N, C-alpha and C positions, 0 to 999 in steps of 0.2 A: 410272450413276445417274443419269439427268438432272436438273438443279440445279432447286426450284421457288422459287417468292417471286419477289422483286424480283433484279435482275439486279446484278453487281458493281458498275458503276458508276451507279447508282439511288441515290435517297433512297426514305427510309422514316421519318416519324414527326420531320422535320427534322434525321435524321441521316446523314451522308452513308456511304455505304457503301463501304468501299476493296479489300476483298476478302475469299474467305472463306476462313474456319477450318477449317471441316469442318461434318459435317452427320449426325446422329442417327434417331431413330425417330421425335421428332415432328418435327422442324424443321432447318432449314439455321442456322449459325451464323457473322456476318459481321462484320470488322472494321468499327467505324465511327467515326466522327468528330459530335462536337457540333457548333452552329454557333461557339462560343468556343475550339476546336480540340483539348478533351477525348478520349481515345481510349477504344471502348467494346467491349463484346461483343454483340452485338445478334442475340438469336436470335429467327427467324422460323419460326410452325408452315408447314407445307405445305399449300396448298391442299385437296387432298383429306381432309387432318386441319381444315380450319378449318371447316368446313360442320357437323361432327360434335359433338352437344351434350354426348357424355360426354368426350371430347377436349378440348372448350372446356373444359369444366368441368375437368379434368385440368393446364391451365394458369392456369385461376385460381386452385385448388392450388399453383401452382408459384410462380407471383409473392408469396401470401400469403406462405409458409413463406418465398423466401429474403428478404421483409421483415421478417419475424420472427425471423430470425437475422441474430447479428452476432458478431463475432470474429475471430480473427486471424489465422486459416486461411481461409478461407469470403472467397465474392467477394459481395460487397457491390450491393443493386440501386439504381441510376440511374434508370432511367428504365419504361415500363411502358405498355402499351395492351392490354388483355384484349379488349376488345370491337371493335378496328380490323380489317378487311380488309385484311391477315390480320394475326392479333394479334402482338404481337411483346412482346420482354424488352430491355433495354438494363442488363445489369451491369457491374462492375470490368473492366477488360480488364486480364489478367494474362499478359504477357510469357513464355514458357518453352514448354517441354514437356511435354504429359501424360503422367504414369510408363510409359504403353504404350511412348510412341515415344522414351522413355530408353532403358527396355531392350533393345526391338529392336533398337536404335543402336548402343547403347553394351554392352548384357548386365548382369549382375547388379551390383546397388549393392552398395558399400564396404557393411561391417559399420557404421561410424562413422554414411554416412548414410543406410544403414537404419534405425537406432536413433530419429534426426529424425526420420525418419520416420514410425514407428510413433508415438513423443511426439506428432508434431503432428495426429496422425490422430484421435488419442484425444481429444486438446484440442478438436478441432473437432466430433467428432461428440459431443461434451459440451455444447460451444455449442448445437448443432442438438436435443439432447435437452433443454437447460434448457426450447426452448419449447414442449415438447409432440409433437417431430414426429420421425419415423422417414426415415430418407434412401430406403432400400431399394432403391436401385442404385447405391449402394457398389463402383467398380470402378476397374483404374487411367487409362479412360481421360476416367474424371472428377475426376482426381487433377493439378494444376498444377502444376509445379516451378518457382518462383520463388524469387529473391536471397535475399529476405528469408523464405522457408517456402514450405509449400504453399499451394494453397487449392484446397477440396472445390468441382465447382461441377453442375448440372443435376438440382434438385430435380423434375424434371418426375412422378414418380411418386410423391414423397413423399406421406406423408399423418400427420396427427396418431395419437396412439397412441388404439388402441382403437376407431378408425373402422369405421363399417360396412361390410357389403359392395358397397352402390350404390354407393362411390369406382370401384369395377375394372367393366372391360366380364367380362361374363357369358359363363366358357367359356377366358377369356384368364388368362395368366401375364403381369404384366409386372415386366422387369427383365430382368438377363442372364444367363443359369442356370448358369455356370459356375460364377458368384461370389453366386450368392445360397444364402440358408439351408436345410436341409432344408423349417425349418415354413414358409417362402415359397414352397416349390415347391407345397403342402398345400394351402392357402388363405390370404386375407389376413387372415382374423381371428384366425391363429396369429402374425401378424405383432409383434414389437416391438421392444422396445431390442437385446434379444440379436439379433435378424436383421442389424443391424449390424456388432456385436463381430463375428459370424461373418464377413461381410464382410470386416471388417478385417484376418483371419488369412488369409481370402482374398488378399490384395492385399499382404500379408508375404511370403507363400509365391510369390508371382507375380515380386517384387523379386528373386528369389535364382533360381529354375525359368522365368522367365522366359512361363509358362504356369501354369496355373490346377490349383491342387493337388491336384483329381480326373480330371486331362485326362490323358493315354498322352504319354508324352515325342514319339509319330510322330503324335499324332491331337492336336494341339493346333489347336484352333478347329474341332473336331466341332460337328456338327449338334445341336441345344440339345435336344433330347429325348436324345439318350447324353449329352450334361454334366449335365441333369437327373437322368437315372438313375445317375451314376455320385454325384455331391453326395449321394445317398440312398442308397443301397447299397455305398459303399465309401469303405474310412481313405481320407486324403489322403496326400499323397506330403511328406512334409516334409526328404526326406533331406539337402539341400541348401541347407536353412538353417542359419546356424550354432548352436554349440551352447548359446548366450551365448541367443539366442532361440528356440531351437525348443523349450522347456517353454510359453512364453509362445503361439508359434502353434500349436502343438496346442491349449491349451485351447482357445484360441478357435472351433479348428473342431472342437468335441466336437459330439458328432450332437443330445444334449440342450439348447435354451436354457437350463436351470437349470443345467445342469454347466461355464458359460460364465462367464467374470470381468468382474467390473464397469469400465467404463471409468475410475475413479479407477485401481485395480488395475491397469488395463494398464498405464497412463502411468507408476505405480510400477515396473513390471518391465520398462519400454521402460529407464527413467532406469538401474537397477539392470543392467540390461544391458549400456548405455554403461559401466558403470565396471566388468565384467570378470568378474559376477559369474550364477551362474545359477539365476534367480528360477523359483520354482515355483506356478505361480498354483493359486488353490484354488476350487472349487465356492462355492456361496455363503453356504453357513451354516459355509465354515469362509476367509470375506475378512477378517474382523477378527484371525485368529491370522496370515494372508498380510501383512496390513501390518503387523502388528507384527518378523515375521520379514522382512522386504524394506522395510525404510525408507527414504525419499528417501534419496537420498545426498548427499553434499558434494561441489562440482567441484572441485579439487586446484588452488591457484594456480597459474599459468601459470609457467613456468621463467624467464623475462624480463617484463623491463617490456613491455607494447605501445607503440609508437611514439603521437603524437598524433593522427597522421592516421587511425591506424588504429583510435585506440580514438573519433574523430569520425564514422567508418563506424560504426561497431555506439552509437553515442548515435543516431547518423539511423536505421539500423534501429527502434530500440527507438522513438522518437520519433514515427515510422510509425505504427506498429503500434498504437502507444496511441490516439493522433488518429484512424486508421480504425475502430478497438474504438470511440470515443466517437463521431464521427460517427454510425455506427450503431445502437449506443443510441438516440443524439439522437432521430433520426429528423429528419436532414438532408438526407439524401436521398431521403426516405419522403413524399409518391409521387416528388418529382423536386426537384433543389435549388429555393429560388426566386430569381428571377432580381431581385436587387435593384441599382439604376441608383445611380449618385454625381454631384456637379457636382464643382470645383475648390472647397476649403475658400474663407473669409471672406480677402482680403487680409490683412487686421490681424492675422490671428492667424498665418499662416504667416511664411517669409521669403520677400522682394521676388525675381523669378526671376533676374532678373543677377545678383544678389547667390548664387544658388545657383549658377550655369554656374563662376562663378568660384572660389565653394569646390571646387567640382568639379576645376578643372583644377589649385588650389592641390595637393589630399589629390592627386593622381594620378591614373594611370590604371585604378589596380585600384579605384578607391573608386566608380566611377560610369559614367557612359554619355554623359559631355560632349562625347565625341568626336563620336560620330554616333548619330543614332537617336530622340536625346533630344525632348522635347517643346520646340516651340519657346516655348508660352508655358505657364501654367498651364491657360490654356482647352482645351490638348489633353491634361489628366488625365482627362476627365469619359470613364465607363465603363460598363459592369454586367457580371456574374456572371464568369464566368469570366476575362475581360482584366483583371483587377486584378493578375496575376501578369505579363504584358505594359506594365501602366504601372507598376508598382513599381520592375519590372528595365529596361526599355526605356526608357520616361517620363522618371521623377526623374534626374535628374540626378547628384543624391548618393546616390540610394534611402538614404533618410530621408524615413518618411513617416506623416504623422499621422492617423487616418481618427477623422472626428468623425459626431458623429448623435445621432437623438433616441433617449431611451430605448427599448429594445428594438428598434432600425430593425435589427436583423442585425450589429453590429458584432464580436461574437464570433465568428459563422456566419463572417463574410468573412473574418476571421484564421484562420482551421480551415482554409477553403479554401488561399487563401495559401500557409501552411505545407506542405500535402499537396502543390499543385502548385511550390513551391521545393524540396522534398524528392524529388518527382520529376526533377528538370531538375536537379537536385544532383552536380556531379562527384565523386569520391573525394578523400578529404581537404582538400574544402571546409567553408566554418561553416555549420555545421547551426540549422537555424530551431527554438528554442523559445518557445512559448508562456508567458507567466509572468501570473498574475493577481494587479496589484498589490494587491489589497484589504488582503492579509496584511502589508506591508511598513510598518514603520513608521521613517521617514527620521532621526528623531531616533533613535533607537537604533542604527541600522544602516546604515552606508553601502550604494551600489548594488552594490556586486562583493561586499560579504557577505553581503547578500540571498542574489541572484544564486545565489550559491556553495550557500548552505544551502539555497534551492529548488532547486537539482540532485541536492542531496544527499541531500534528502527524498524527489524522487521516483525517483532512481537512486541507489540505496545503494550500489551499485558506486564510483560515484564518491569517493565519500568515503574511499576507501583511499587513502593516502599514496602517491606516485610517487614512483620511485628518484632513485637521482643526477642519471640526465637531467633530471628532471620540478624538481630543486631542493628535493625534498623535502617538497611542495607536496602541498594534497589533488588529484587530478585534476580535480574540479571547478575551482577555481581553474586550474589549469592551462589546461583550457579556452580557460576566460575569458581571461586573460591573450596569448595566442597568438590570439586573435579569432576561434576556431572557436565560435562559440556568438552565432546571428541573435538577437539576443531581440525576442521579440514580449511587450511588455508592455500586458498589457490591463486596463479597467476604471482608466484612471487619474483616471477621475472618485470613485470608490470610496473613496480614499483621504478624510482627513476636509478639512472647507475648508480650516483652519488649516497643513495638511501639505503642499497640493500646490504652493503654490509651493517651499517648498524642496526637494521629491520635485523640482520640474522641474529647480531646479537642480542638485541632485546627477545629475541625468542626464545632464545637458550637462557636469559635471566629469567623471563616470567612462565616459562612453562616448568612446573615443580618437577623433582626427579620423581621417576617411576610412571608420570602421566603420557598416555600414548596422543600423538599428533603426526600428520601426513601433510607433508607441503610438496608442490609443485611446482617447479619452473622451467625453463628451456633450458639442454644443457649450455650453450653456451654463456646465458648470463649467467648461472648458478653457479659454474666453473669459474667465472670472473670474481662474483661476493666471496667464495670460500679461497681461493689462492691470487689475492688481489696483487698490482705491480709491484706496489708498495705494500708495508706494514704487515703484520702477523698475519697468518691465514687462519678460519677457525668454520668448522663445519659443524651443523646441527649434530647437537651432543648425542650419543646412545644412538642414528637413526644408521638404516642398512637403506639402500637404496636401489631403484628400476631404472630403466631405460627403453621406452616404449621404440619398437624397431615403424621400417613402412610396413603399408599394406602389402601382402603376397599377393602377385598379381591374379591368382587364380581366383582368392578371398574377392579381390574388386572387381573380376570378369563377372563372379555369382554373382556378387550385390548387386549390379547393375544391374545384366537382365532380369532376377527378380524384381528389380523394380520398378523396372517396364514393362510388366507381367507375364515373364518367364519366357525360357526359350522358345522358338518357334510362333513368336505373338508378333503381329507388325512392328512396332514399337521397338521390341528386341532384338529384330534386326538393324534396326537402323545404326545400333551398336556394333555390329560384325566388323566392322575396319578400326575402330577403339580398341577393342578386346583383342583382334590379330595383332594391334602394336604393342598392348602389353608384354605380350612374350617375346618382344623384339628388344624392345628397351626404346629408348631416345625421351625428346623432352614431353610428351605425353606422356607416358607410364611415370617418369618420374613428378609430376606433376600430382596424378592422380593417385598417389601415392600414400597418402593422407585421408583422412574422415573427413575434415575440413572443404579439400574439393570434391573428394565425392558429393559430399553436401551440397556443393554448388553447381554441378554438373548436372545431377540429377533434376535441380531445379531448375533450369536453366534447358535441358534438353528432352527431358523425360514431361508430356504431356503431364493434366492434371485428370482427374474425373471426372466424366465430361465433356471436356477439349477433344478436339478432334486432334487426328494425331498431325497435321501441317499449324497446327493452334503456337508447336514448341520450333524451336532451332535445331537445327540434325547436327546431331555432333560430330559429323563427319570435317562440321568447320576445321576442329581441330589441329585435323590431319593437311586439308589442303589449302589453309592462310597460309604463307608464304613467311611472314611476322610473325610466325608465333614456332622460332624455330630455337628456343632454348626454356628450360620452364622456369622461368623470370615471367618471360615473353605468357605462357602457357597460363598462369597465375593469374598476373595482371588482367590479363581477356577475362577469366571469369569472377572474378571483381568486378569487370566491369560490365560487366553482361546480369549480374545478379539480383539489381535491384528492378532493372526493368521488367527481367522473367519475373520478377514473386510479385507484380503487379500489373502482368499481362489480364488482358478483359477476359473474364469467365462468367459462365452465366448461372451458376450457382451461387458464386462466389465473388458478384461486383463490389469494386473498390471506387469508393466516390473520390478518389486522389488519381487523376492520371500518373504515370510511371516519371513522367519529367516533373511533376510537385512532388512525388515523393522521393525522385533522388535530391529536390532541393532543399527539402525539406532536413535530408537526412546527412545530405553533406553539412550543413548548419550543424544540426544537433553534433554529430563526430567534430567539428573543429571547433564548437565550444567545449565538450570532453576535453580535446588535445591542447585545446588553448588557454580557455579560462579557467578549467580544472586540472591542467599542470599534467594532464594524460590520463586522468583516472576516470573506468570503466562506468561509472553508474551517472544513469539519467536521471536525475532525483525530481520530479518537479517540482519542490517547492526550494529548489536550490538554481531552478532557471534563472531567479531576481539577479542574479552575478552576472547573468547578459545586460540588465539595463544598465544604464551609466547611474551611478551613485546618487548623483544632485537630484535626480530624477523624483523618487518618492519623497523625499523630506520636502521638498516644495509641493511638488502635488498634494502632499496630506497637508502641509503648513495653510497652505492658500485654502483647503478646502475646509480644514478648520476654521480662519479666520471668516472664511463663506458662511459657517454654520452658524458662527455666535452673531454676525451682523444680520442673518436670518431668522435667529430666536428675537437678534433687539427689536428687529420689525416688525413681528409676527407681534410680539408683547406690547408695543405702542397702537396697533391696531387694536386688541382686545381691549385696552385700555381706553378706548376714544369711546367704546360703547357703553361700556358699563362701573361701578365701583369696586370694579374686581380688587381696586387696591386701598380701600378705604377711602378718605378726603385730603390725606395729607399731601398731596400731591396735585388740587384740583380738582375741576370736575372737567376741565380739558384733557383729562391723561395725560400720559407722564410724556417725557420730553426725554428724545436722545439721548442726553446726558444723561434721566436719570434710569432711565428703558435699559442702558448699555451694560457691559460687565466689565470696562477697560480692557478687554484682551486677554482678563482671567482667566476664561473656557477655554478660550482661544490654543493660549499656550498650553492648560493641561493639556487638550484633546492634539493641538499639534505634535506637541510633546512626546505621550505616551505611545505615539502613532510613529511618528516622524524624528524621534529625539530630539537632540537640542537644534537640529538643524529647522524640524519640521516646527518645535515648538518656540525657535525665533521668531520664524515665519508669521505661525497663527496668531502670534501675540500682538506680533506691529500691524497687521491685518486689523485686527480688532483693536488697539489701542490709535490707529490712523481712523479710525471709521469714526470711533469717539470724537477728535479734536476735528473731523469734517460734519459733524453732527450739533458740534458742540457752538458754529458759528463763527470763531475766533480761532483759525489755525495757526495765527503768528503772534497768542499770545502765551503768556509768562505760565501759564497753567500744561502748554500744550508739551512742552520737554517735560513737565512731570509727568502729565499721561503718557509720553511714549516712553522714558525711561522704564518709567514703572510695567509697560508692557513689556521691556526687555527681561525683567526680571521675574517675571511670571513665566513669559515663554520657557528660560537659562532653567527654573525649579523644574516645568512641567515634563522639562529635557533629561532629565536629571532624574525625574521619577521613570522617565522613557528607559535609560538606560541601566536602571538597576531590577525592573520590573520585566525588562528583556529575560535579563541572565535566570528568572525565576521560572520561565519558558523553557529557555533550553536547556535548561537543569532536569525541572520532570519531567520534558518530550524524551528528550535526548539523552538522557540517561548519565548524569553522573561527570558531563564533561568539566575541563580546567577552563580560564580564562585564557582566550584566543592571544595567537601570540604576536606582536607588533599592536600591539595599544598603548606601548608605551608612550609614543609621540604624540598621539589625540590626548593621551592623560593631563602632559602637559599643556598643550594648546586649548583643551577644557577649562584646566583652573587659568591662564590668561585670560580669559574670553570673560568667567567669574568673575575673577580681579576686575577686568574694566569695567565690565556691567554694573556691577556690586561700588566701585566708584563715581561713576556718573553717575547714578539715582541719588547717594548722596549728595553727591556737589548738584547737582540737578534741587532739591532739596533745600540749600545754601547751608547743608549740615554738613563740614567736613571731619569731624570727628565719628560718623555715623558713616560718612563716603571710606575711611578708612578703615573701619571694624567689617562691611558689609565685602568690600575688595580680598579682606584673609578670608573670611570665612565663605563667602561663595568659590573662592580660589579655592582653598581645603576641600571643599564636599565636591566640587567639578570634578577635581584630580581623580578622588575616591573614588568616586561613581562610574566615569570612563575606566580609569586603569581597571574597575573590577569588572565591567560589564563584560558580554559578549562579541564578537562582530556582529556584522548586520546582517549577515546573513547567513545566521546558525537558526536560528528558531523554527525547529522542523513542526511539523502536523501533529495536531491535539485530538484526543481522540479519548471518550469515556471519561469523564474526568465528573468529582466529586469536591466537597467544599465542608472543609474543617475549618474551626478558627484557628489563629495565627494570632497572638502579641504583637509577634514583630511588625506585621502588617499594619496594625494600628498605630504605634507608634512612629514606623517611618511615614505614614500621611501624616500624622501630626506635624512632624518635626516640617512634611512638605508646605503643608496649610499654614504654620507660623513665619517662614520663611518668607511667606509673601503677605501678611497681615503686620506681622509685628512691625516693622522698617515703616509702615503710613502710621500705623496708631504712635509711633515713637515722636512723628510730626503734631500731633498734634497735642499729645502730652506735655511737649516742648512746649507748648505754646499756650497751652490751658491749663495745663497742674493733668495729672492724673486722672484726678477725679473730675472735675469741669471736662478734663477732656472726652473720658469717655464715657461721662454723659451724653456730653453733642455728639460721639458716633453712634451711638445706640437709638437718639433720636434723630439721626441720617438728616441733622444741619451743621455738620464739621464746616467749617470755610477753608481752614488751611488744606485741608488734606480733603481727596474726592472718595476716599475708600472708605465707608462707613462699615454699620453692624453689617447692614444686611448683604454682601460681598464679603466681609468679612469671614461671617457664618457660615453660608453657603461653600468660599475655599476650605472652610475646616472641614464641613460634613462632604466635600466632595472628596477630598486629598483623602481621610481617613479610612472612609468607603470604600473608595476605590481601590488604593492599599490594600485594605482588610480582604475583599474580593479576592487578586490578584493573586495574594500572598498563601489565602487558603484553598486555593486549586490542588487538586490532588490528581494522579493517575488515580481513575479505578478498576478494582476488578473485570474482564470479561469476561469472552469464552478463549480461550488462550489456544485450541485446535483449530481454530480457522486463521491462520496467516492472510494479513490482509492483501491483498492488490493495491494497487499505484490507485485506480479510479476508484476502490473502493474505500482505500485511507483520504482520497480528496471528499468523499462523500462523505465520510466520516464527521471527518475535519469540520465539515461545512455545518453537520447539525449540532457538534459544538459549539460554532460560532457563532448560528441563531438561538442557541438555546441560551449563551453565556453574553452573550446581548439583553437576551427578554430580561431575565435575571435580572443583569444588575443594571437595568434599563427601569425597572421597576423597584428595586430598591434603592437607589438613589435617586428617582425621580419626587418618590414618597416621602423621603426624608427631606430633599429639598423644596418641596412645597409646602412642608409643616415647617419650614425653617424660615421661609418668604414668609411665611401667614403671621405666624407669630414677634416677624420683625416688624412687619407693617401693622400689627396690631398694636405697635408701640407709639406715642404718638404724645406731643405738646400739653399741656392745658390750656385753655383760652386765654388765661391771665400773666398768661410767661414773658416775661420783657427783661430782658440783658442775657445776663448770662445764664447757660440752660444749668440747672440743679440736677441733682436724683427727683426732689421731690415735686420739681415740674411735669415727673411723669406721671402718663397713667396708660393701663392696659383696656381695649378697648378692639376686641377683635369683634368682628361679622362672620358672616355667610359668604357675602361676595369677598370679602381677604381671603376670604381658603378656597375657593372656588380659583381666585387668579393667581395665588400662592400655589396652586398645585397644579393649573397651567404652566406655567415659567420651568416649578420643577419638573413636570413631565418634558418638557420639551430639552433643557439640560439634561435629564435622565438618558434622554434616546443620544444624545449626542456623545456623550459619556461611555453609554453602554456600548455604542459601535465602536467608540476608541479603546475599552476594555479588550474587548471581542477581537477585535483586530489584533492588536499586539500579542494576542498570546494565541492566536490562531494561525496559519500559514495561506489557506486561502485567498485572504484577501490581497496581501503583496502579491501572491502568485496571479490575483484575476489579473491587474494591474500589469503586470511584464506579460501574463498572455494574450492582451490586445493592444499594449505595447509594438510587443516583437510579429503579429498578427496585422496590424497597421504598414508596419517596416518589412513587408512580404516576406518575413526569415520563419515564420512558423508558421500550419493553418488555425483557421479560426476556432475550430472543433479536436484542438487539442490533444485532448485525454483519449478520443475514440479513434484517431489516427493511431495514437499510439499503441492501443488497446488491438486494432487490427492487423497493425504491422509486428508483430506479435502472435496475436493465434491466427493469424489467416498468413498471413504472408513469411513468416518465420525468419523476417531481417532481424527483428531483437527476440532479446532471450530476458526472463526475470528472474531475480535475485534479490528473494523477500519482497521487501513493498521498493521498487526501484527496478527499471528497465537496464539494460545495455544491448548495446550494439555485439550483435549475433557472434566475433570476433574481436580481438584487439587487432586484426591484420585487416580487417574488414574495416572498420573503425580508423584505420591507420588511411589506407586508403580513399574513403569518403571524405575525410577532411585536408587529406592533401588534391582534391580535387579532380578534373580530367588527368587523365593520362600523366598523375605525380606531377601538375604544377597546380601550383596552390589557387585558391579560388579569388574575383576580387574582393 
């Protein structure tokens, strides 16, 4: 076929065409380079089709589709001209063969690679379908195999779900018949998401067969009519597909689209196949059962610890995928990247140039480029757009750079571009650029290295795992930092509180080793105030050069706005004529639109989205016609005010479940939460929303719940004991009384303390003890005071356990965090409380000496436990946990158990002597103490096993290349909650059941009279006694398992927080869905690792201030 369009040596749309990559039905694809050297895949429509109105419409749809889709496994759009002659589209260039080329050259894919292909295809199609689009032409030639995963390309015949027939040529069928679904061959009105699932199955079969599963072995590449007939009438040939994947492929190739699995089930089945299981995908009505039958498996930890270089390579893949996806969601390349120019930063804010060159020489050749190619002076740092990589790597001698600019000038956008370019040109084993948002850093609380470690483990949970002996037993994140395998890009220095900036700059200078690269961004004025304070010595970022971003050029603004509106001459672009004309003359509008942030707001407000009528968006002429917009500040405030309603205006292809008013109210609350509760931090982490709940609410609620659970267990035990001799005959034939069945507040104190710390433990134990008193029938008796004070002891000890084990969760999941500031007053209060509780208990028993001893012991352990525990809001999400034995947990649990058992045993010993008192306790007939052997052994067992489980929890190795989104992190935390709760409940329930059985099997000999002696005891185990013990153990094990899972994960407190805020009408009930929609479809939020943030700090401050700058009530 003769080549159409421009020659391979020509230029088109500012891109130099280097060579032809391939050709399709609509056009030719070239490898091209932009003026800044960026490589793109440029698709040019063939001339014979460019004049065809229907094909030009299809090309416009392709461009719109690619711009809407963003994901790790799709190629993002870079630039396009749908109205040019010829029309063209430039997308991200993906080096690598297509699946078709790979199979033709090397034969069938190995099973592990095919499993990854299936999972990545399912994720890519999910990203496509999420935008309401069906690809319709998924085939081996449209799947590129890159080093970091696949890329699905060529949206030439994609269309919105439910689009009418008018978008398809009459009498023709668009697609590749051998990979088309039967309903697609029948007509375009039958096409839906299941159509792409059918194509996915055909592609997977191709990976093993080397041909379509509907083609004969010797007739591959048959005529389209024959291929279409085979798809409709023949059964697929899947004999060569391995057994673990065959059921999945066969289900995808079902003739009836209703019988094909959904994409989430395809993903689950693919992962299950990777684990060696044979999943059986179900039809639509059985998908929920299939999900239960084949849950997402856990990847086992590697046999050996990966080296740091390999770990850095995995991190690079995750960071690249994270920011490529985020760049697509933010629309940084839509319709093309804005060209931001810069000049050298003011000399007073950076190092002298000669000093930089001397530093580079002193730091050695690995630190910079002083030996060759670097700039001769700061004037050579000026540049624009994609030159930032060259400036940083080749012109700055020390490779330390400060990026300054006005609010909204594009500093973060430039850092993201630099990050992606650095990763693209990175060598294996080299440092990985990672972008950190400084607003969440408190230099007074954490040093820089600890904070960077915390952020890495928060965004990439697998880095929280402790390394082996080769890494010195520290976390992987800290090891990467210590070995200079992380290049920090510190964004938003100006977002730190003014009083903290000087200390932050000093910490950066001390923490970043000599010779290590670093990049810092800030607003010019705020950085200048930190560098040259009104009082004190000036201090700069040591060894750093600097650049300052310039306002956008009016011509660049006009070109960008018109291109985003469809190009010059279109009705949408014509709406901008008056604004474009005013840009040349200057004025408030021109000044306001000189930053990328305001350009983004303006295009969101005034340009209709794909599929919207022209009058759906407001007219940009109002910027000039409104007399109130007479200053730059007024124009900017107007754009901020109109942005959220514009982002949530109704759209048929992307409907919102929330009105603009509801979204505005929620976003204002989130902004106020960040500004006031989080002290101006930008992170909106779902597990930190509990700070918005009154501090007393969770401990009180959890304590009440713990007391209610113990009461329920007591009642159930009584009811069951009345129907059979499950506890032997030592309690008579009428079953257990309330006093006999009750746990005296012991487990309520343990559960309440583990979940709600000291407050929850005291409330829970008090409720449990009060139930005993009421059930005993003599609430005013002398015994009452003993029971109630004992309940306080149980609650206090359980609360101390909660303080200590919460620190475990924070260190494991949060990455080596130090003790929170401001805990000293609480530790003194806990010491006083412990002294009071210990003294009251001893006095209630009539033993002054024990009162003094317990007061001293409880004061000591209370002060130490609370003083070394984390703050109440610091337990982050858990993910991918494993367990290994830790003796520390056993000893701490034993200490906690003895703390609640020894005092009551001492009472019996003091009255009866050690031998007779212990024998009476074992027999359960102690009169002076209500705390017998059953309770004692149960308390020791629960404390020891509970602490051993919590202390043995470790972070497990998982797939580092998949950076978790906030919703995915919540799902992982919930899975961990369920798994940890079930395991803990089973272990503790079985142990307690056996303990209760053995304790209840000890009874007095019939002839016993007077004092109880050891020879009067006999062992008489029974099967009903075993059943009764296991029943009680199962009930208590479930309660303790729930407590342990609650305390070691973040989803439980988040659930209560979400319900509380929803009932108060502050946040929507489906909060995570709202946040995902605001990020992926509305552009109101951005994602930074595992947390969301408002699109810009200025937007956050505007929303926090309320309407027209007045605080909301």
